[in-house]
Every structure is written in C-alpha cells, then in structure tokens.
ZAMIZA-129381 format. One record per atom (N, C-alpha, C): residue in one letter; x, y, z. Coordinates in steps of 0.001 Angstrom, whole numbers, plus 500000, padded with zeros to 6 digits. Each point is the difference from the previous one (the first is absolute). Example, Ala and Ser with C-alpha at 12.3 -4.5 7.8 and 13.67 -1.06 7.14 Angstrom:
<atoms>
A513190494310507800;A499110501190500000;A500900501200500000;S499650501050499280;S500820501190500060;S499230501090500730;
</atoms>
This chain:
<atoms>
M358417393524137454;M499568498627499937;M501213499090499959;S499999499008500830;S501123499073499979;S499525498650499507;S500823499394499176;S499644498685499480;S500563498930500914;A499550498777499821;A500463498891500837;A501494499770499824;K500532500304498810;K501419499794499755;K500862500974500788;N499475501176500296;N500779501011500694;N499935499871501510;T499132499162500517;T499892499863501444;T501144499143500507;S500490500376501147;S501070499213500593;S499564499533501373;E500583498905500390;E499718499451501312;E501303499944500780;A499885500076501299;A501180499928500852;A500408498539500149;V501265499737499718;V500541498652500122;V501155500056500984;S499973499118500978;S501085499926500977;S501007498954499552;I501258500408500016;I501073499062499683;I501025500048501122;R500732498926500136;R501028499918501037;R501324499686499314;I500940500908500184;I501319499830499408;I501036500127501101;L500750498956500179;L501069499943500996;L499506500472501366;D498908499391500439;D499410500223501323;D499435501404500207;R499755500709498920;R499365501315500084;R498737499992499152;D498948500611500538;D498722500045499299;D499867501297499216;Y499464499874498795;Y499756501141499132;Y498590499873499435;T499338501124499827;T498688500017499361;T500123500810498722;I499556499399498911;I500148500615498686;I498652499993499300;G499662501104499359;G498784500059499196;G500272499427498623;V499174499064499586;V500214499334498724;V498649499630499393;S499926500006498678;S498755499595499346;S499820498492500140;Q498774499573499875;Q499706498576500141;Q500746499184498940;E500147500558498803;E500700499300498927;E501478499791500307;E500586500902500779;E501431499929500293;E500309499324501329;R498982499651500754;R500186499476501355;R500874498743500023;A499665499004499201;A500747498739500006;A501456500227499613;S500223500844499000;S501357500294499557;S500805500693501096;L499362500943500693;L500672500697501094;L500377499031501115;L499093499110500358;L500286499031501059;L501140499068499595;T500037499602498754;T501093499159499509;T501323500755500061;A499982501262499588;A501209500825500044;A500466500204501437;A499068500212500912;A500351500193501414;A500642498745500568;R499470498835499645;R500597498740500475;R501413499832499453;A500192500334498721;A501327499891499393;A500984500945500677;L499567501219500267;L500862500973500671;L500331499549501414;D499007499525500729;D500219499515501362;D501003498849499999;E499823499071499083;E500906498853499909;E501431500446499713;R500146500914499046;R501341500471499637;R500647500753501157;M499226500834500691;M500547500757501128;M500400499065501134;R499244498949500229;R500356499026501036;R501290499268499647;E500169499657498727;E501240499353499560;E501202500902500267;I499866501264499668;I501101500949500193;I500277500189501480;R498940500135500798;R500181500188501442;R500654498778500629;S499639498804499560;S500596498799500592;S501484499890499659;A500404500560498861;A501408499985499618;A500806501058500745;N499337501067500446;N500696501084500691;N499067500567501066;R500037499419501175;R499058500353501068;R500149501441500489;I501144500620499792;I500182501351500537;I499738501094498959;A499624499608498795;A499731500996498956;A498780500830500382;P500072501318499816;P498835500842500296;P498865499729499009;M498790500274500443;M498807499743499192;M500086500673498635;E500503501230499965;E500105500723498732;E500894499258499015;Q501116499483500473;Q500916499264499130;Q499351498710499499;I499295499309500871;I499295498777499607;I498984500318498908;A499248501082500183;A498977500382499023;A500623500358498652;V501093500750500028;V500656500399498750;V500564498781499279;L500642499104500729;L500553498803499377;L498900499114499421;A498903499856500728;A498874499202499494;A499424500629498736;A499837501314500014;A499477500697498819;A500946499830498813;L501294500087500254;L500985499835498935;L499938498591499410;H499923498992500863;H499907498615499520;H498742499791499156;L498865500487500485;L498740499826499271;L500005500777498683;A500563501209500013;A500088500792498768;A500902499300498980;H501083499405500481;H500906499264499112;H499280498808499371;E499213499289500791;E499229498875499467;E499025500473498923;L499323501122500247;L499077500545499003;L500730500384498717;E501150500628500151;E500793500409498841;E500439498777499200;T500445498975500695;T500428498773499335;T498838499363499249;Q498842499923500646;Q498820499435499343;Q499591500844498792;G500106501307500126;G499674500879498882;G500923499768498820;N501291499809500286;N500958499729498930;N499721498657499346;I499631499004500790;I499670498686499445;I498804500122499074;T498988500733500437;T498806500194499180;T500344500748498722;L500819501049500131;L500399500778498829;L500759499125499014;N500946499199500493;N500763499120499119;N499089498983499324;S499048499462500736;S499052499043499420;S499175500659498907;N499526501205500263;N499217500731498995;N500830500280498752;Q501264500359500193;Q500871500266498858;Q500195498736499168;R500196498860500672;R500176498738499274;R498730499626499240;I498852500229500611;I498731499704499327;I499860500856498751;H500302501302500121;H499900500895498840;H500989499595498908;Q501205499601500393;Q500979499562499006;Q499520498739499287;A499425499072500756;A499484498764499400;A498845500300499051;L499120500915500408;L498881500375499130;L500493500680498725;D501005500865500138;D500567500656498815;D500609498969499052;A500731499039500560;A500609498954499175;A498929499156499319;L498940499688500717;L498896499231499427;L499331500766498860;E499811501291500198;E499391500828498959;E500877500039498747;L501314500112500194;L500913499988498850;L499901498678499247;R499953498900500719;R499894498687499360;R498689499868499234;M498919500462500623;M498695499920499340;M499988500837498727;N500580501191500060;N500083500856498809;N500826499331498904;F501100499371500394;F500845499302499035;F499230498851499357;L499282499224500824;L499225498877499468;L498898500476499072;E499359501106500329;E498958500556499127;E500582500368498637;R501179500586500006;R500632500413498741;R500436498790499174;T500488498966500660;T500490498834499265;T498886499060499579;D498853500047500655;D498886499110499669;D499100500549498901;T500106501266499681;T499113500570498984;T500477499570498619;P499060499543499156;P500396499584498641;P500448501200499174;R500925499754499103;R500541501088499178;R499642499826498580;
</atoms>
C-alpha cells in the first residue's frame, strides 16, 4: 500500500539548456523547481564568465558556490541560536538573582 506522501510525480526541469525529468513528491515540487532555477542561474553566470569551460567544470563550480552559501547560512543560523541561548541563560541568571533578593528574610 502506498500513501499519498510516498507517491512521486515526474517534473521536468531545464538547466543550462538541457532537460531533465525528476521524480519528486508533490510536497517537494515547489522547492525542487526553486532549486533548479537557482542552479540554472548560477551555471549561466559561470558559463558567461568562461565560455570555453566544459559542462562538468561549470556544474562542479556551481555546486561548490551553492554549497558554500548553504554552509554560510548554516553558520549564521548556528551563531544566532548560540546568541539566543546565551541571552536566555543570562536572563535566567538575572531572574534567579532577583528571586533571591526579593524574598523577605
């Protein structure tokens, strides 16, 4: 028995003037199309800078650029999360201090 979540549909994408068909779930379709557009755009930028570069090199460079962007965004998110946790810890310490100083003796 297959559930609706496990069904995939064929989606055609075009990257650097080549057509590809990929099976993807309906939930992931929009994300895949967005990713394909980003990859196509990046590969076109690289190709326009170096018209004689082979397709494989263009693909590797585009993948490297996109992976670097993801890594950078991940680090930004991690740093933000760390700052939030530090702020919460500091707030908790202050609240504990205030509780101790506000209690009558």
